[in-house]
N, C-alpha and C positions, 0 to 999 in steps of 0.2 A: 274529332268527337267533342261533344259538349258534356261537361261534368254537371250532374244534377244530383239532388238529394231527395230521397223518398223515405217514407216511414212505413215499415212493414210490421205485422204482428209477429210474435215469437213463433207461432205455428208456421207462418209463411217462411220465416228465415230458416227454421229447422228443416222444412220440406225442401227449400231451395238448396241448402247445404248438401243434403243427401243426394238430390238430383245432380248437382254440379259435380260431386265426387264420383257418382256412378257414370256420368257422361264425360268426365275428364275435361270439363269446361269451367269457366268462372261463373259466379253468381251474376255478375254484370252481363255476361253473354246470355244467360237464361232470361234475364230481364229484357234485354234487347230483342230476343226472339219473341218474348211475350208481347212486347209493344208492337213488333211487326205483325204479329197475328191479329191483334186488336185492330190495327190500321187496315189490314187486308179485309177483315170481316165487316168493317164499317163502310167500305167503298160500295156505293150504290150501283146496282146493275141497271142498265137501261131497260126501258119497257120492251124494246125489241128483243133484247137478250133473254129477259124473263119469259116472253112469249115463246121464243125458240126452245128454251129449256122445258117449258110445259108441254109443248108440242112433241118434243123428242121422246117423252115418256108416255104420251097418250096412246092407249090401246096395247100397251106392252104387258099388262097384267090381267089375269082372269080370276074372277071370284068364284065361278061355277054357279052363281045365282042368276037365274034367268030374268028375274023381275027387279034387279037392283036399281035400274034407272027410275023405275016407277015408285018403288018403296024404300028409297035410300034413307029417308028420315026414320022409318021404322027400324031398319038395320043399324043405323047409327045409334039410336036410343038403346037398342038391345046391347050393342057393344059397350056402352057406358053403364049398363046395368040399370037403366031407367025403365 
């Protein structure tokens, strides 16, 4: 492992201490887990994977509204209170 130094706010340190104690791990382990999470979330998915994910949910939900495809802008505006 590589030793590094980071600066955290008092609130972050307090929250990390509580979490570490509750989970019976070190603060360093929580920081490593956080870094892993950021790295995983930043990995770009391929266009094909995004396409497959979108297709996998297409048609799985029903709104009960028969004219949704025609009036989607109207329903969207209503949902935002416009």
